[in-house]
N, C-alpha and C positions, 0 to 999 in steps of 0.2 A: 770531206770523208763521207764515205756510202756506210750508213748506220745497219744496215742490214749484215755488210760482209763485216763491222766490226762486232757484233752480238754473236756470228756465225764461230770467225774467229773466238772470241772472247769463250764462249761453252766449250769449246770441240779441247783449248787450250785446258781450261781446265778437268774438263774429261782425259788429258789423257797424263795432267798430271793425276787424277786417281787411280788412273791404269798403273805409272809408273811407282807412286808408293806406293800400291799393294804389291806390287814384286820387287822392290827394294827391299823392303822392312816385311816382306814374309815371316814366320812364324819357324820356327825349325826342328825336325823333326816330328813334323806335326804332317801324316799321313791324308786328311782329307783335306787341307786346307784346298787345294784345287776344284773342287768340289763345293767346299762351303764361300768361296770365292766365285766361282764361276760365272752365277747370273749380274754379278756387278760391274764382273770383267765382262760381261755380254754387252749390259746396259751403257757402257762409256766407251766400249769400240762400236757401238752403232752411232750416240750421238758420234763419234769420229766419222764413220762411214756415211752417216747421213749426210752431217758437213759437207764433206769432202762433194758428194753426189750435184748437191744442191749447188753450191758452189760452180763443178760446171757446168748446170744442166741448165737453175733457174734461178741466177742469181741475185735477181730481184726480190727475190722469194725467201733468199738462204736464211737469212735469221730470224724468218718466219720458225719457217721450218725445222730447225735447230731447235728452236725457244719450244716447240713443244712439246719435242721428246721429253729436252733437257728439264726444264720446268721444275713438272711435275715424277720425273720418275729417275731424276740425279738430284736437283737440289734441295727439294723439298722431302724425301728421305735422310737424305744426311744431317740437313737442321731437324727434322723433327727425331733423330735416332739422339744427334746429341744432347740436345736439350729436356729427353726422355731421360737417359743417365745425368745430366745436371740436378736433374728436379730430383732423382730418387737419392740422389749423393744429399740434395739440402733436406731429405727430407719430403717431401711433398709425392707422397707412394702416388697418390691417388689421378694426380695431375699428369706421373711417371706412365702409368701406365697407359693414359689416354693416349698421352705422345705418341708410346711406341705401338699405341694400336694404328695411329696414323702411317709410321713408317712402316709399319707390316701390311699397312691397305697400298702405299704409294708404291713398296718394291717388299714382294713378298716371296720372298726366296725363304728356307727355313732358317735356319739363322734368324731374320728379322719378327717369321712368328712366335719361335721359341722367346726371343724376347719380349715379347707382346706378351706372351702365356706367362712370363715369368714375372714380369714386371705386376700383372693383376691378380696373380697370386699370391705377390707378396702386398697387395695395396690392403691391407684389412691388418688386424689384430694378429698376435701370437697363437692363437687357437686356430682362429679362422684360416691364417697362415700356412698351418700346419695341416690341415684340410685338404687347401688347395694344390700343396705343393704334392701329396701322398696322392691323390688323384690321378693331377699332370704325371707324377715317376712313373704310373701304370700306362698311360697314352702313348709317351716323350720316347720318340728314337733312340735307339743304346746309348750312345754317343752321347748322350744331354741327360742320362739318368745318374751318372755320379757325380756329375755339380749341381743335377736337382737334391738327390741326397746329400750334400753337402750342405747346402742349404737349409734343407729338416738338422742336419747337424746344428747348426749355426741359430739358430731359431732356440735348440736346447740349449745353447752353450757349449757344447760338449765338444770342447776346440779337438780334445785327444780323434775323436771321430776325423774330423777334417781334415787332418794331418793326417791319419791313416789314406785316407780316401786320395788327397794330394798325393803321397807319397806312392803311391800305386803306379798313379797316370806315370807319362812321358816324362821326359824332362825339361824337352822342347814344347812342352805344349803347355799354354799362356792360360787356356781358359780359369783355370782353377789359380790362380797366378795369385791374384787381391784375395781370395779366402783363405789359403795359404801363410799370407804375407798378416793379415790379421792374428791366425790361429796363433802364430810364433810370439807377433808381439803378448795376444792374451794371455799366454801360457812362459810368460818371463822368459821366454830363447830369443832375446834381441839382438846378437850377434847372428846368430844362423837367418832375422828375418829380417836385417840389414842385405846381407849377402844374399840372398832372395832376392830381393827388391832389384839389386843390382842385376842378376840374372836375367829375370823377366820385362825389368821396363822400353827395355829397348820395343816390343810389343806391346806398349799397353797405350795406344794412340791416343793423342789429346785428354776427352773425361774421363777416356778409362784407366787412366792411370794417375788422378786426381787424389780418390781415396784411400789407394795403398802409399803414395804420398805422405798423406795427411798422417794413416795410422805406424807408417814408419819414423816423423820427426817426432809424434805423441809419444811414443811408448820409446823412442829412443832418448826424449827426454829434451827436447830444442823446441821449449815455448813461444821465441822468437820469430822461427820459420814457422807454427802450426798458428800465428795470430796474424802469419802476411797473410799464409796460406786462405787462411779463411776471411779478410777481410775484402780479397779479391777474386779468388777463383770458390768461395763457397756464400757470398754473398745473402745468397734467398735462402739463409738456413737459418732457423728462426735461436735467438738469442741464449737460450736454455743449452741449448745441443753447443754451440761457438761457448758456451762457458765450460759445458762437461771436456772438450776438446781441451782446452786449454789447461787446465785445471791438472787433466793427466799429463798432459804433459809440464807441467810444473810439479806434480810427483812425484814423474821419473828424474828428476832432475837437481840440483842443488837449491831448489825452490821448496823444495817438497812440505815444505811447513806451509807455506801459502797454496799451494799444490791441493793439501788436505783438508783445509779450510770452504777454499772452494769445493767440494767434490761432499764434504759433511753439510756444506749449506742447501745442495743439491739432492745431494738421499733424503734432506728433511720437509724442503718445499716445492720444488719443482712440479710444474704445472703436470705436469705426464709420470704416469707410472713407470714405463720403460725406461726414461731417463734417470728415476729417483732408482726403482732399482738397479741401473747401470753403475750407477755413482755408488752404490753400497757395494756390489762386486771388488768394483775396483781398490777400493778401501779394503776391503777381505784382502784379498790376494795382497796388497801392499802390506800389510803387518802378517801377516803369515808365509811371505816371501820376498821380503825386502830386497833396493832394487842391488844387482851387485855390479861388483867393475868390469865395461868391458874391453875388446881387446882395442888397443889402442889404435889399429887397420878400423875396426867400429866405429872409436869416434872419429877419426880423421874421414874417413866417407860421409858420418853425421853431417859435420861441421861442412864438407863440402855440399851435400844435399840443401844443407839450408840456405846456405849463401849463395847458389842457384835460384832457391826459392823466393831470395830477397831480391835478388835483382831481375829474376820479372818483375816484380809486384815494382819494383823500381823504374823496370822498361811500360810497366801498362799505368801507370800513372794518368789520369784523366786531368788534371790541371791544366789547363793552357798556360799557365808562368811556367811551368816546365820545357817548353817549347819555342818561344819567343821568338830568334831567328826561322826556325820550319815559320809561324806564322806570317809575320814580315816576307819572309821569297814570296809565299800564295798573296801575300798583300800587293807585291810589286807586279808582281806577275797580273792581276787580275786586273791592274790600276792599267799595266799595259796595254792588255788585251781590251784596255775600255779607248781606248787611246786607237790604236790600229782601227772599230769599229767607226768611232767619230771620225778617222782621215781618209774614210774610202773601205773600210771595210778588211775582214781577214784573213780573206783569202784573196786580197789582191796586192798581188806582186809591187805594185807603186806604191802604194800606202806604206808594205813590210820595209819596203827599201831604204827609205823618208827615217822610217824612226829606227830602221840601227840591223837591219838584217844583214846577213854576212853574204857581202854580193862581192866576189873576188876582184874584178873589176875596179871596184871603189878604193878594194885595200893595196893593190898593186898600185894603182897608178895615182890614186890621190893621198893615202898615205894614212888612212882610216883605220886603222889599229885598234882603234876602241870596239868597234865591231866586233871583237872577237868575244868580246863577253856582254854586250847588248842583244846579240840576236840570240841569246839565250831567253831572254824573257821575252821574247813576243813566237804569238803562233801561230798555225794554219786550221784557222777552223776552232770553233768550238769543242768539238768532242777531244781534238788535238789537248787543247788545255785542261779538259775534265779529266782528261787518263794521265797525264803528268803531274797535276797539282792532287788527282788521289793517291802516285807512289809518292811523292813528294812528301803528305802527310804522312803515311806509313810509314815508309823508310825514317823520316825528322821525327815522330815520335821512337822510335826503335834505336833511334843513335844519338840524338844532341842529349837527352838527360843522361846517359852515359858519356861521352865527350866533352858535352860544355857546350854554353854557345861560342867561343870563339875558333876552337878548333873546326865544328858542325862547319859553319859560314864562313874558313877557310877553305875547308874540302870540296864545299860546294863552287866555288869561285875558281876554285887550279881546274878542278873539272871542267867548269864551262871552257875556261879562259883556254887549257892546254887540250880540248878537243874539238873544241874548233879551231885551235891552231894544227892541231896534228891535218885535219879534213881541208883546210887550206894548202896544207903540202903536198901532199896526193893531186890535188887538182893541179897547181903550177908544175909537180914535177911528169902531169899527164897519166896518172896510174888510174883518172877517174877526169870525167868532164866538169867545165865548170856549170854553176849551178844556184838558186839562190838558197840560204843552209837558216832555218829560224827551230827553235825550242829549247826546252830544259832539259834535253834529256841526256844530254854528256853531263851536265851536272848534276841530276840524278843519278846516274851509272857512275859517279863516282862517289855518291853515297853505301851507295848498292855495292859499289867497290871494299868501299871501309869498312862493310857491316860486314860482307863477307871474309875478311884478313882476320876481324874480330872471331868470328865464329870457327875460321879455322887454324887460330890461334888457340883460342879454349880447347879445341878438340887434338889439339896437339896435346895442352897438357895433360887432359885428360880423357881419352877415347870412349870410354865406358861412359860420359858424361854428356855424350853431343847430343845437343839441342834440335831434337826434331821438329817443333814446333816453330824456333825462326828457322830453320833449315826450308822447312814447307813453305815456309814465306816469303821468302828470301825467293825460293822458285819459280813461286805462284807471279811475285813482281818481274822474275826473267822473262816468265812466259806470257804475260800479258806488254810487256816490253817491244818483244818480238811480235807480239799481235799488231803493236801501233807502226812498228818498222812495214808489215806489209799491205798497211792498208792506209798510211796517211802519204801525202806525194812529200816534199822538201824535206824530208825525212834524213841519217844517215845512218846507217850501221856501223861504218867504219868508226863515226862519234861517240857514238855508243859503247866500241869497246874498245876506245881511247879516253873513254872516260872514265867506264870501270878499274883499268887501271893507272890511270891519275889518283884513281880515291885511293886507290892502296896505297901509291907514292907518296902523297899528302900527308897518307896517315903517321909514314916510316919518317917524314919530313920533321912535322910537330911533335911536338913531346907525346909519349907515350900514357901518361901516368892515367887515360885513361879505363886502360885498361886492366892497370893494378887496383884500379878504387873498385870497379864491379868484383873483380874477386874477393876484396876486404871487407867493402861496403854493404853488397847485397848477393852480385855475380856479376837521261838518260842519250848522250846525243841530241840531235837536233832531236 
């Protein structure tokens, strides 16, 4: 496989997906959306244009040419911006400011520059932050001034002013949504808080949606969901702050006495004054206005949000014990590749046929039907192998903890055999020419099909709870597999498509207990 071609196509695939995500998930009723996102759309569009020209004019250097633009102007700002948000949410404000300035330097749009200035203005104590925000508000563009004013109100804990500013904004403008959600929770308006979160969460992408969800789970009295979210998505947060959020969630649940003890201890012993003051404010507010019964619909929505959080935690487990089949399949593929190298080379047709590649004459004339399975464990070159094993690892970690080892293995093997059989039938009927077929992609696409069916089933149950993170992961995987189709010889697009639908069929054939379990306990061709 041509490494330059692979790098160029992969970078172009990511940029195309970024553009698609921006367009599909654009905020509703936000007139300035295009001007705010125009530079980002332009950069990613430039990657596509440059990659196309390079592949046509200088294919031997296409990967290098695309990487020179993609790495500093697409990959770096994405990583820096995301990490800045995560560090800010974890309470590491100075680190967040430094990362935000890096994102603004690599991609100096107005939004990135303002994010960097805001992060820098919020990196001191409350008094310093108030002064910095006042200075920033005087020079900020008009569209950012309400948000800065709301941040100043937040420092004063003037939640009524935060809500007033948010209420004056258009309902589809989500820039104020995290502050509005926090203010509703702080003022005891839990039903309205949950509704605001449900209305705005589709526009809160990635790390932007983590803090609003934590606020909703805490003020909604869901300590289990809070603990799960803190353990995985806020692992960098200090232990005192984690204790604060868990105590707050217990305070607003049936465990209010336990939550009160946690906050009383923090109010007296926390190292940071801000944590002590926050704990005292919550205790005083709870005494002044005890938790009121919530609407049945609010309770149901909180249950669903908590279940989805627990499901994500289950899927993000790092323990290798949770994915024995995935690890075993990767090991078998690696051993098969080692055998290829030893017996003549991974790109040698004779060696591949001797090891079990799908070669139609051997199947039709010699009855070697076992090749329908063995071909899926062989690969044409190291990059083909590594690409497939990376996708297998990502999909296996999503699917195996949810469906279990037995179902995952069944889906994988069914996809391998059925996709190979479909391609063989196409060859026999003359729809495609005879050729050598190798690779795990048919089986991998079966896992992708099964995972897609799970996502669609969950979306059908609750369209508002559509899992954008998982959808984005599946879209990236599909894009990368298409890249492999275009850049690797002996790869069959028909095997990919048939494997995808074979995975869906296999999931329907085996017991579907895995779907229900995720709801109650928590949430490719050759």
